[in-house]
N, C-alpha and C positions, 0 to 999 in steps of 0.2 A: 540600375542598378546590381549589383553583381554580388556575390561570395561564395564561400567554397560549400557551404553546409546551412539548408533554411531548416529550423527547429521550428515547427509548428506545435507550440502549447509550454505555459511556462508554468509548470507545474513542477515537481522534484525532477521528476525524469530530464525535462526538457532545459532544466535549469543547470541539473547537474550537469548532463551532456554536454553542454557551451561553456561549461568554466571546466572542463577535462581536454575541450578541444581549443578553447584560449591558450590554456597552458600550455598545451604542445603546439602553438603558434599556427592551428588552425583557425582562421577567422567563420563567424559564424552570425548569421543575425536569428532569433529568436520571436513570432508573432503569436500573440494572445489575445483571445478575442475577448478578455474578461478586463476591467481593472484590475493593477495592482494591488487595490485596497480589496475587491475581490478575493482575488487569488490568497491573500494573506490572511483572509479572513473564514476563509473553510479548514473546519474541525474535521479534524483527519485522526488517526492511530499515531501512537509513538513508542512502539519496541522496536529496535533496531538490532537486527543480527550483526554481528563482528565486519561479516564481508562490507554491509552497509558501512560501517563503521569506519573502514579502511577507505572505502570508496570517497566519501566526507574529506577524510584525513588529506587523500591524494589530491583530493579539489583545493585543499585547500582551506577549506573549513571547518577544522576541529576544535578548535580553541572553546568556544564558546559551548560546544557538544560536552567536549571533558569538564567543563570548568560548572556548567548547570544539570547536565544529564545525573541519571542515575544507574547504577551498574548493581545489574538484578541477578543473584544467582541461582535462581529456582523461580515456582511460583508454586499456590496451594489448588490443590483439585476439590474441589467438595460436592460429595453425593452421601447420600443417606444419611444427614445430619452430621456428617463429619469431615474435616481436612485432612488431606493427606498432601504434604508436601515434595515437589518433583525438583528434586536436586541436580538442577543445570549442569552447574559448578563442580560439582561431584563425582556427577555421572560424564564428560564431558570433557572436563577442564575447561571448559569457557562458560563468559557470561553474555547476556544482550544489554543494553543500552535502552533505556527509556529517555526519549526524549522527543517531544512531538512534533509531528510531521510541520507543523506552523512555524517551528522555530527552524528547523530543518531548510524552512521553503525563505523565512525573513536571511539566514547567513546567507544562503547562496545568492538571493537578489542581493544582497550587500557586498558580495564578492566580486557580482558582473556587472554592480556600477563601479566600483575602486578597480577595476580591468579597464572600465571601457568598452566593455561589451556591447551589442545593441540588443536594447529590448525594445520592440515596438508594442504596446500595451492596445485597447480598445482596436484591434484592426478587424474591420467588420467584412464580411463576403468573401472570406481568406477559400483561395479556389487553385489546385494544383494538377498541373498540365506536363505531358509531355514526357511523364517520370519513364514511360517503358521506350524512351528514346535515350539519348546522348546527352540532351539539353532538355534537361526542366526546368521548369519554375514556376514562382509562386506568386498568383495575385492579391492585392488585399485593396481594400479603403480605408484612408484614415483623415478623418475632417474634411471628408465631400470630394477627397481626390482618391483615383484610383492610381495604386503603383503596381509597378513588377517588377519581383528580383529574378536574375538569372542566377542559378546555379550547379552545383556537380551532384549535390545529393539531398534528398528530405527526408526527415526523419521526422515523421507522425508522432508526436508525443502528446496529443490533444487529445485524449482520455476516450471513455468509451463512446460518446456523441461524437467524437470530431468529425470532421472532414475526412482525414485520409485516409481511414480506412473502409468509409464510406466510397470513395473515388477510385477505389480497386472493385474491377468487373467481376460479377457474382459469380462466374465459371471460372475467376483465378483461385479465389479464395474458398477456404471452409471451415465454419464456423461451430464449435461446439460449446454446447449452453444445456445447464439445469438450474432452472429457478427454484429457489425455495420459499415453499408456503407461509414463510414467517420473517420479519424485520426485527431490528435492535434499536429500541427507543431507547435515546441515550440523553441522558444528563449530566450538563457540566457546571461543577460546580466550585466557589474559591473558598474549599472546607480541604484539611490537612484529609492525607487518602487514611481511608479503614483500616489498612495493611499496608507493611515497609514493601510488602511484595504484593504480586497481581492475585485474586483469587477468581475460580472460574467455578462456576456453579452448575450442576445440573439439579432439577428438582422439579417434581410433577408437575407443578404451576409454569415450568419452564427454564429456561438456561437464565442465565444472572454472570455481569463481571463488573468487579470492584476493580478498578484501574487509576492511573494517575498518572499527571503532566508534570506535577512538578511537586514541593513538599507541602504546600499550601493550597494545591488547587485538582482534584477530585474530576474523575469522567466513571460512570457509573450506566450501567446496559439492562435492561430486564427484554425478555423474546417477549413480541407480542404478538398477535393474529395479523396480516397485511391488511386485514379492514380497519384496523383501530385510526382513530386520529390523532393528531397531535393536541389539539386542542382540548380535547376530552380528557386528557392527563393533566392536573391539577403538578402542581410539585409535590404535598402530602399525601395524594393517591400514589405516585410515583414510588415514593421512600417507603411509603406502606408494602407497596409491592414488594419492594427489593426486599424489604427485613424479611418477609414472608420467604423469602428464598435462600438466607443466610442460617448460617449455624447460630444458637443463641447469645456468644461470646458476638459475634462479628455483628447481629444485629443491634445489641447493646451499646457495639462501641462506632456505630455508624454517627457520620457528623451531616447534619443536613442545612440547609441554607438557600437561598433564592437561585434558582436555576439560571446560568449565564447564557445556557444555549440550551434546545428542547430539541431535539430530531429523531424521526422514523429515514432508518437507512434499509432499505429491501436489500435481501440476500441472495445473491448470484454467484455461479459458476458458470467463466467462461473463458476459450483461448479461440483465436483466431490460428488458421496455417494456412501458407507459410508467414514468416514475416518481414519478405522481402519480396519486392515488384519491382524489377528493375531496377531504377536509383531512388525507391520508395523505402523507407525501413519503419517499421513500425516497432513500438518501446512502450513499454509502461501500461497502461489503463487501453489506452487503442489496442494494445496485444492481449491483453489479457485482463483478467477479474476473479478475483478469488473472495468466498466467504472471510470475512475477518476474523473468526473464531483463529485459526492459527497464524494474525500478524503477520502477514505475507504480501500486503500490499505492496507496501514500499521497498520492501526489500527485493520483491522481483522486479521491480524498477531498478533499482540501483543495479542488480545483476544484468537486467538487459543492458543497461549504458556502459558497462565492466566489456560486455561481448564489442556492444556497437564502437563504441569510442576507441577501443583497440584496432578493430577493422581500419575505421577513418585514418589516426595516427599514422599505421604501419602502409595505409596508402598511402598519404603523402609523403611520409617524412621515407620510405622507402621503393615506393612504386609498387608494391607486395599487396596482392588482393586477395591472397586467401583467408585471411584473417575476418575478411570481409564477404567471401562468400560462404565461409563457415558460419555465421552471424545466426540465421536463421535456425539451423540446424543446433548448435551448441545452447541457443536463449531456451529451446523449446524442450530440450532435454531434461533443464532446470526446471523449466516453468512447468510440466506435468508434475514431477516429483512433487513440488509446491502446490499444484491444484489437488492432486491425491491426498496429500498431509491436511491442505485445510477443509475440505470433504470430509475426510474421517475426522478432525477434532468437533465439527458441525455433526456428524453423525452420533456421536456419542453422549456430546453434550446437550444436546435441543431434544425437546419434544415434538415427535412429529404425530401431526394429529389420525393421518392412517395407519399408524406402528401397530397399534393394537397389543393388546398382553403380550402376546409371543415376542412382539418387537421391543416392547420393555425389559423384557426379561433379558432378553438377548444382549442390550446393552448394560443392563444390570452387569450382566457376566462378563461382559470388554470392560469394564470399569473397575471390577473387585480385581479381576489377573493384572489389569494392569500396574494395578498398584504394590501389587503381590510379588510382581514378576523384575528383579534388577534389567532383564535383557527388556523387558518392554518396556521400562521406564526411559531405559538408552536410548531405543529405537526413537520414545515419543522426544528424548530430550537432544538426541544427533537433528532431528527435523525440526525444532523449536528454534533452535540455537542458527539455522541454518548451514543447507548441506555448500561444500565447497564446490569457486566457480570452476 
């Protein structure tokens, strides 16, 4: 079997890359370890920068997003019991789109099926070979049979724990990482959102976030120590804790119900350098992880795909490899700015166990300055809506 590009991973990064390449006439095969149902069942964030919106439009999957998504021109920042609105649109002229990652994945899966793109789900024992030469290949098992695909390039879109980054020799890659001493306990519930926009809360008991997936489905989070267990958190306990971190009006308006999904997500910052190893390219969570505080995970995957798809299409259309050669440098320049912003948002909104009284006072001063300075709010807004590609 042969194709031009093998994409390992059928999350949003792999599916978006595959769709853009198919539209440009570049054949590709996607391999995914999990089932399609498992991929669709993963609960992820849903705040899209305008750059990500444009990428989805370019891939031909923008119609449902525009019909069902919700444009947000700002969000509320809550601390010391008071909410302050960050006017994204007023400060930058641009909004963000709230549209769940599950829906993005669904749209991309449907588009790939409609265009005849090949996706192999439940591909076991995927391994990549000879990517440091001119004839890379990918092997996998399916239904007890071993298969091999010859290709020109391999795109590693297989996530933080995937095989692609792990296949790179240790001497050839440098990893940068910060692991945070807490996680987000999240609940998904079929209830109308608490507020028409997101609420980010800094409280002495820890961070909280009130977000939404649609007009009838909400997603709520509270900061918890990594030692906490999901099974110890009843729905009642979760909602009581969330209310304690909100202002009185928000707490009174919170509508509760049985949780559809409940999980604890640890927080980390991670970047691998470089992102190219011969004919292997890393993109999305295989290349970087950000804390969800800044809503950058899916958006960074989209910008990676922008740079990578541009390079691959130029290579096949014109025989020009300059954009492909520049992929790692361009992608990393944007990645590190998003990493900085996500780290900063995390640092001003969460309670760190070792910060002490001095650290809490600095955090309070940072928040007070932020909401009193148009320049500071503009900087926040510019980063939140997404820096240009």
